[in-house]
C-alpha positions as CSV (number, residue, x, y, z in Angstrom):
1,M,-26.0,-18.6,-27.9
2,D,-27.5,-16.7,-25.0
3,D,-26.9,-12.9,-25.0
4,V,-24.4,-12.4,-22.1
5,R,-26.1,-9.1,-21.3
6,R,-29.1,-11.0,-20.0
7,G,-27.0,-12.3,-17.1
8,V,-25.7,-8.9,-15.9
9,P,-27.2,-8.2,-12.5
10,R,-29.3,-5.0,-12.4
11,T,-27.7,-1.9,-11.0
12,D,-30.5,-1.2,-8.5
13,S,-30.4,-4.8,-7.3
14,L,-26.7,-4.7,-6.6
15,L,-26.9,-1.3,-4.9
16,A,-29.6,-2.8,-2.6
17,D,-27.2,-5.5,-1.4
18,P,-26.8,-4.8,2.4
19,R,-23.0,-5.1,2.0
20,L,-23.0,-2.4,-0.7
21,V,-25.4,-0.2,1.2
22,A,-23.0,-0.2,4.1
23,A,-20.2,0.6,1.7
24,A,-22.1,3.5,0.3
25,A,-22.7,4.9,3.7
26,R,-19.0,4.8,4.3
27,L,-17.6,5.8,0.9
28,G,-20.5,7.6,-0.8
29,R,-23.0,6.2,-3.3
30,P,-21.2,7.6,-6.4
31,T,-18.0,5.6,-5.6
32,V,-19.9,2.4,-5.0
33,K,-22.0,2.8,-8.1
34,A,-18.9,3.4,-10.3
35,A,-17.5,0.2,-9.0
36,V,-20.7,-1.6,-9.8
37,L,-20.7,-0.3,-13.4
38,A,-17.1,-1.4,-13.8
39,A,-17.9,-4.9,-12.6
40,Q,-21.0,-5.1,-14.8
41,Q,-18.8,-4.2,-17.8
42,R,-16.4,-7.1,-16.9
43,V,-19.4,-9.4,-17.0
44,R,-20.3,-8.2,-20.5
45,G,-16.7,-8.8,-21.5
46,G,-16.7,-12.3,-20.3
47,T,-14.0,-11.8,-17.6
48,L,-16.3,-12.0,-14.5
49,P,-19.1,-14.4,-13.7
50,A,-22.4,-12.7,-13.1
51,A,-22.7,-14.4,-9.7
52,A,-19.5,-12.8,-8.5
53,V,-20.3,-9.2,-9.2
54,A,-21.2,-8.1,-5.7
55,D,-18.1,-9.8,-4.2
56,S,-15.9,-8.2,-6.9
57,V,-17.2,-4.8,-6.2
58,L,-16.5,-5.2,-2.5
59,E,-13.0,-6.3,-3.2
60,S,-12.3,-3.3,-5.5
61,L,-13.6,-0.6,-3.1
62,P,-11.1,1.5,-1.2
63,V,-10.9,1.3,2.6
64,T,-11.7,5.0,3.0
65,A,-13.2,7.8,0.9
66,T,-9.7,9.1,0.1
67,T,-7.3,7.7,-2.6
68,L,-4.4,8.3,-0.2
69,R,-3.0,5.1,1.2
70,A,-1.2,4.8,4.5
71,V,2.3,3.3,3.9
72,L,5.1,1.9,6.0
73,N,8.2,4.0,5.5
74,A,11.1,1.6,5.5
75,T,13.4,3.9,3.4
76,G,15.4,5.2,6.3
77,V,14.6,8.8,5.2
78,I,12.8,10.4,8.1
79,L,11.3,13.5,6.3
80,H,10.4,11.8,3.0
81,T,8.7,14.5,1.0
82,N,7.0,12.0,-1.4
83,L,5.6,10.2,1.7
84,G,4.2,13.3,3.4
85,R,7.2,14.4,5.4
86,A,6.6,14.3,9.2
87,P,4.2,11.6,10.5
88,L,2.0,13.1,13.2
89,S,2.1,12.0,16.8
90,A,-0.9,10.2,18.4
91,A,-1.7,13.5,20.2
92,A,-1.8,15.4,16.9
93,R,-4.0,12.8,15.2
94,Q,-6.4,12.9,18.1
95,A,-6.5,16.7,17.8
96,L,-7.4,16.4,14.2
97,V,-10.5,14.4,15.1
98,V,-11.5,17.0,17.6
99,A,-11.0,19.8,15.1
100,S,-13.0,18.0,12.3
101,G,-16.2,19.2,13.8
102,Y,-17.4,22.6,15.1
103,V,-14.7,24.1,17.4
104,D,-14.0,27.4,19.0
105,V,-11.2,28.3,16.6
106,E,-12.3,32.0,16.5
107,Y,-14.8,32.0,19.4
108,D,-14.5,33.0,23.0
109,R,-16.9,30.8,25.0
110,D,-16.6,33.1,28.0
111,T,-17.8,36.3,26.4
112,G,-19.6,34.8,23.4
113,R,-17.7,37.0,21.0
114,R,-15.1,36.6,18.3
115,A,-11.6,35.7,19.5
116,R,-8.2,35.7,18.0
117,R,-7.9,32.8,15.5
118,G,-5.6,29.9,16.6
119,R,-4.7,31.5,19.9
120,G,-3.9,28.1,21.5
121,A,-1.5,27.1,18.7
122,L,0.2,30.6,18.8
123,S,0.5,30.4,22.6
124,A,2.1,27.0,22.3
125,L,4.5,28.2,19.6
126,R,5.6,31.2,21.7
127,A,6.2,29.0,24.7
128,A,8.3,26.6,22.5
129,A,10.3,29.6,21.2
130,P,10.5,32.0,24.1
131,A,13.0,34.3,22.4
132,A,10.2,35.2,19.9
133,Q,8.1,38.2,21.0
134,D,5.3,37.0,18.7
135,A,4.4,34.3,16.2
136,L,2.4,33.7,13.1
137,V,1.3,30.5,11.3
138,V,0.8,30.3,7.5
139,T,0.3,27.5,5.0
140,N,3.9,26.3,4.5
141,G,7.5,27.4,4.8
142,A,7.6,29.0,1.4
143,A,4.5,31.0,2.3
144,A,6.2,32.3,5.4
145,L,9.1,33.6,3.4
146,V,7.0,35.1,0.6
147,L,4.8,36.9,3.2
148,A,7.9,38.4,4.8
149,A,9.3,39.4,1.4
150,T,6.0,40.9,0.3
151,A,5.4,42.9,3.5
152,L,9.0,44.1,3.9
153,G,10.5,44.1,0.4
154,A,7.8,44.5,-2.3
155,G,9.1,47.3,-4.7
156,R,12.4,47.4,-2.8
157,E,15.6,45.4,-2.8
158,I,16.4,42.2,-0.8
159,V,20.0,41.7,-0.2
160,I,21.1,38.0,-0.3
161,S,24.2,36.0,-0.7
162,R,24.7,34.3,-4.1
163,G,25.6,31.1,-2.2
164,E,22.1,31.0,-0.6
165,L,20.0,31.3,-3.8
166,V,19.0,27.7,-3.6
167,E,16.9,25.3,-5.6
168,I,14.9,22.6,-3.8
169,G,12.7,19.8,-5.0
170,D,10.6,19.8,-8.1
171,G,12.5,22.8,-9.7
172,F,11.4,25.2,-6.9
173,R,13.9,28.1,-6.9
174,L,14.2,30.6,-4.1
175,P,15.0,33.6,-6.5
176,D,11.8,33.0,-8.3
177,L,9.9,33.0,-5.1
178,L,11.3,36.2,-3.8
179,T,11.1,38.2,-7.1
180,S,7.4,37.0,-7.5
181,T,6.6,39.4,-4.6
182,G,7.6,42.4,-6.6
183,A,10.9,42.7,-4.8
184,R,14.3,43.0,-6.5
185,L,17.2,40.8,-5.5
186,R,20.6,42.4,-4.8
187,E,23.0,39.4,-4.9
188,V,26.2,39.8,-3.1
189,G,29.4,37.7,-2.7
190,T,30.2,34.6,-4.7
191,T,28.9,31.1,-4.7
192,N,31.4,30.0,-2.1
193,R,32.4,33.1,-0.2
194,T,30.5,36.1,1.0
195,T,31.8,38.7,3.5
196,L,30.3,41.3,5.7
197,A,31.8,44.0,3.4
198,D,29.8,42.5,0.5
199,Y,26.6,43.0,2.3
200,S,27.5,46.5,3.6
201,S,28.5,47.8,0.2
202,A,25.1,46.6,-1.2
203,L,22.9,48.5,1.3
204,G,21.1,51.6,0.2
205,P,17.8,53.6,0.5
206,D,16.0,51.0,-1.5
207,T,17.0,48.0,0.7
208,G,14.0,46.4,2.3
209,F,15.8,43.8,4.4
210,V,18.7,41.4,4.4
211,C,17.8,37.8,3.8
212,K,19.8,34.8,5.1
213,V,18.8,31.4,3.9
214,H,20.0,28.0,5.2
215,P,21.1,25.9,2.2
216,A,19.2,23.0,3.7
217,N,19.7,20.3,1.0
218,F,23.4,20.6,0.3
219,R,26.7,21.5,1.9
220,M,29.7,23.5,0.7
221,Q,33.1,22.6,2.0
222,G,36.6,23.8,1.4
223,F,37.3,27.5,0.6
224,T,34.1,29.0,1.9
225,A,32.9,31.9,4.0
226,A,29.5,33.1,5.3
227,V,28.4,35.9,7.6
228,P,26.7,35.0,10.9
229,T,23.3,36.5,11.7
230,A,24.7,38.6,14.6
231,Q,27.0,40.5,12.2
232,L,24.3,41.1,9.7
233,V,22.1,42.5,12.4
234,G,24.9,45.0,13.1
235,L,24.2,46.6,9.6
236,G,21.2,48.3,11.0
237,L,18.5,46.8,8.7
238,P,16.0,44.0,9.5
239,V,17.4,40.5,8.9
240,V,15.1,37.7,7.9
241,V,16.5,34.3,8.5
242,D,15.0,31.2,6.8
243,I,16.1,28.2,8.8
244,G,14.0,25.8,6.8
245,S,13.8,22.7,8.8
246,G,11.8,24.0,11.8
247,L,14.2,23.2,14.6
248,L,13.1,25.6,17.4
249,A,16.0,25.0,19.8
250,P,19.5,23.6,19.6
251,D,19.7,19.8,19.2
252,V,22.8,17.9,20.4
253,S,22.1,15.1,17.8
254,L,22.2,17.7,15.0
255,P,24.8,20.2,16.1
256,A,25.2,21.9,12.8
257,E,21.5,22.5,12.1
258,P,20.4,26.1,12.6
259,D,17.6,26.7,15.1
260,A,15.1,29.5,15.7
261,A,16.4,30.3,19.2
262,G,19.9,30.9,18.0
263,A,18.8,33.2,15.1
264,L,16.4,35.2,17.4
265,A,19.1,35.6,20.1
266,A,21.4,36.9,17.4
267,G,18.9,39.7,16.7
268,A,17.0,38.4,13.6
269,A,13.9,40.5,13.0
270,L,12.1,37.4,11.7
271,V,12.7,33.7,11.5
272,T,10.8,31.5,9.0
273,A,10.6,27.7,9.1
274,S,8.5,24.7,8.2
275,G,6.3,22.9,10.6
276,D,6.3,19.5,9.0
277,K,10.1,18.9,9.2
278,L,12.1,18.5,12.3
279,L,9.3,20.0,14.5
280,G,7.4,16.9,13.6
281,G,4.1,18.6,13.0
282,P,1.6,19.3,10.1
283,Q,2.5,21.3,7.0
284,A,2.7,24.9,8.1
285,G,4.9,27.9,7.8
286,L,6.2,29.4,11.0
287,V,7.0,33.0,11.5
288,L,8.8,34.0,14.7
289,G,10.3,37.3,15.7
290,Q,10.1,40.8,16.9
291,Q,6.5,42.1,17.7
292,G,6.5,45.0,15.2
293,Y,7.6,42.9,12.3
294,V,5.3,40.0,13.0
295,D,2.4,42.6,13.3
296,Q,3.4,44.0,9.9
297,L,3.1,40.6,8.3
298,R,-0.2,39.8,10.2
299,R,-1.8,43.0,8.9
300,H,-0.8,42.5,5.3
301,P,-3.7,41.5,3.0
302,L,-1.7,38.5,1.8
303,A,-1.8,37.0,5.3
304,R,-5.5,36.2,4.8
305,A,-4.8,34.2,1.6
306,L,-2.1,32.2,3.4
307,R,-4.1,31.6,6.6
308,V,-4.2,28.0,7.9
309,D,-7.3,26.0,8.7
310,K,-8.5,24.6,12.1
311,L,-7.0,21.2,11.4
312,T,-3.5,22.6,11.0
313,L,-3.8,24.8,14.1
314,A,-5.0,21.8,16.1
315,A,-2.3,19.4,15.0
316,L,0.4,22.1,15.4
317,E,-0.7,22.9,19.0
318,A,-0.8,19.2,19.9
319,T,2.6,18.6,18.4
320,L,4.0,21.5,20.5
321,R,2.3,20.6,23.7
322,G,2.2,16.8,23.4
323,P,4.7,14.0,23.8
324,Q,7.8,13.5,21.6
325,P,6.7,13.2,18.0
326,P,7.7,10.3,15.7
327,V,10.3,12.4,13.9
328,R,12.3,13.0,17.0
329,A,12.1,9.3,18.0
330,A,13.5,8.4,14.5
331,V,16.3,11.0,14.7
332,V,17.6,9.6,18.1
333,A,16.8,5.9,17.4
334,D,19.4,3.7,19.1
335,P,21.5,1.7,16.5
336,A,21.6,-1.2,18.8
337,G,17.9,-1.2,19.1
338,L,17.5,-1.0,15.3
339,A,19.9,-3.9,15.0
340,R,17.8,-6.1,17.3
341,R,14.6,-5.3,15.5
342,A,16.3,-6.0,12.1
343,E,17.6,-9.4,13.3
344,A,14.2,-10.4,14.7
345,L,12.5,-9.5,11.5
346,A,15.2,-11.3,9.4
347,E,14.8,-14.5,11.5
348,A,11.1,-14.4,11.1
349,L,11.4,-14.0,7.3
350,R,13.9,-16.8,7.0
351,R,11.5,-19.1,8.9
352,G,8.9,-18.2,6.3
353,G,11.2,-19.0,3.4
354,A,12.6,-15.6,2.5
355,E,16.2,-15.1,1.6
356,C,17.4,-12.1,3.5
357,A,20.3,-10.6,5.4
358,V,20.9,-7.8,8.0
359,V,23.2,-5.2,6.7
360,P,24.4,-1.7,7.9
361,S,22.2,1.1,6.8
362,E,22.6,4.9,7.0
363,G,19.5,6.8,7.5
364,V,19.1,10.5,6.8
365,V,16.9,13.3,8.0
366,G,15.7,14.3,4.5
367,G,13.2,17.0,3.6
368,G,16.1,19.5,3.4
369,G,17.2,19.0,7.0
370,A,20.7,18.3,8.3
371,P,22.4,17.8,4.9
372,G,25.3,15.4,5.1
373,V,24.3,14.0,8.4
374,L,24.2,10.2,8.3
375,L,22.3,8.3,11.0
376,P,23.8,4.8,11.6
377,G,21.5,1.9,11.7
378,W,20.6,-1.5,10.2
379,A,18.3,-2.9,7.5
380,V,17.0,-6.2,6.2
381,A,18.2,-6.8,2.7
382,L,16.0,-8.6,0.2
383,P,16.2,-9.2,-3.6
384,A,15.5,-5.9,-5.4
385,E,12.7,-7.4,-7.4
386,A,10.5,-7.5,-4.3
387,A,10.3,-3.7,-4.2
388,R,7.4,-3.3,-6.5
389,A,5.3,-6.1,-5.0
390,L,5.8,-4.6,-1.5
391,R,4.9,-1.1,-2.8
392,L,1.7,-2.6,-4.2
393,G,0.9,-4.8,-1.2
394,S,-1.4,-4.2,1.8
395,P,-0.2,-2.4,3.7
396,P,2.3,-0.9,1.1
397,V,5.9,-1.2,2.4
398,I,8.3,1.4,0.9
399,G,12.0,0.5,1.0
400,R,15.0,1.7,-0.9
401,V,16.8,-0.1,-3.6
402,E,20.6,0.2,-3.3
403,R,23.3,-1.8,-5.1
404,D,20.6,-4.2,-6.5
405,R,19.2,-4.9,-3.1
406,L,16.0,-3.8,-1.4
407,L,16.8,-2.4,2.0
408,L,14.0,-2.3,4.6
409,D,15.3,0.1,7.3
410,L,13.1,0.1,10.4
411,R,14.1,3.6,11.7
412,C,10.8,5.2,10.6
413,V,8.7,2.2,11.2
414,P,6.9,2.2,14.6
415,P,8.0,-1.0,16.5
416,E,4.4,-2.1,16.7
417,E,4.4,-2.3,12.9
418,D,7.3,-4.7,12.6
419,A,4.8,-7.6,12.4
420,A,3.0,-5.9,9.6
421,V,6.3,-5.6,7.6
422,R,7.0,-9.2,8.3
423,D,3.5,-10.3,7.0
424,A,3.8,-8.1,3.9
425,V,7.2,-9.6,2.9
426,L,6.0,-13.1,3.5
427,A,2.9,-12.5,1.4
428,V,5.2,-11.4,-1.4
429,V,7.4,-14.5,-0.9
430,L,4.4,-16.8,-1.0
431,A,3.0,-15.2,-4.1
432,A,6.4,-15.6,-5.9
433,A,6.8,-19.3,-4.9
434,P,6.3,-21.8,-7.7
435,A,3.1,-23.7,-7.7
436,P,3.5,-27.3,-6.5
437,T,3.7,-29.9,-9.2
438,S,1.1,-32.7,-9.4
439,G,2.0,-35.6,-7.1
440,S,4.3,-33.5,-5.0
């Protein structure tokens, strides 16, 4: 028998294939070479014909040099943390392209000297939150709060309600974050009720500040009590309010969601929030507040370690100055419009042989925003077993399985992508169809 190894194409010959040369220019030579070596090994194992190696390599290569894949979010969860939270607007994506090269992030073109970093984004943030005397941007919402706790509370006490010592995703606990700064927590009140007297009796010479945290991923109902920011400010110490979701101004569609404008108007020294939630921008931590306190945070050595890069600054500014971001469009999506889109998708799927139905679907904000708020809409229901195939398809379509059905909620899917969802589902239906018998 012939040695199968003699038929394995040479590595250098394969890498000289014009198609693989082009792929190497796009993805990098190491990525293409690794795919070549894997295909050669399949030839040695007898699972791939030698003549098909180059074609197999091309099929196995990623579209881009990152392993991240763009997906279609049909879960109905707007700020889906596992899917990257807020999708950026077209303006923000364009800003990322601009910022990917050399830019004047810390350079004054008029004087030729160094300039304040991210001045455009900070100006846009102050304009969007005019009640703030100054602003600062750091890497994420947790970083904003930890910087405030370090600058104002390290070695001192932070007074906080027991009902606001929250745990969020992946086991992240607020008490652990705050005490990691070297501050001590002075817990007041009970889980369900905290009064102004509880705070007042806890204050002393070691108090650094009073912290108020929005319990963003749950709600307490019944026999409860909490103290408004304005009353806490009356205690005479700085109040730091973490609103979490990044809502800068009141939103009539989310009336119970706290916003930065309200906290600042109530007298909060600092407000911290996330940029990649209801604001609809990139991952960032926003600090808004009184000039002296923002300056104190800005001058702290930790601020350098938490500094954001030019890409974040560019996307944040474009989000603030540009048109309505996708998050906002998803929050206010018209249920009647969602119903029409779902019916059109279902009709196209039925014509292609899919079994489906249009059913009511309740979307949510997600990402720790607007807990308990349900957004009425509609979804296309498919058999639950289609979920995995759609996740692994191209493009990947991520729905949610509920009551043994896969629901595809179009709230977070741009209308121009409805056809892509249709084609992805039909590809799964075609793949699952039994092969025709001979003579049929």
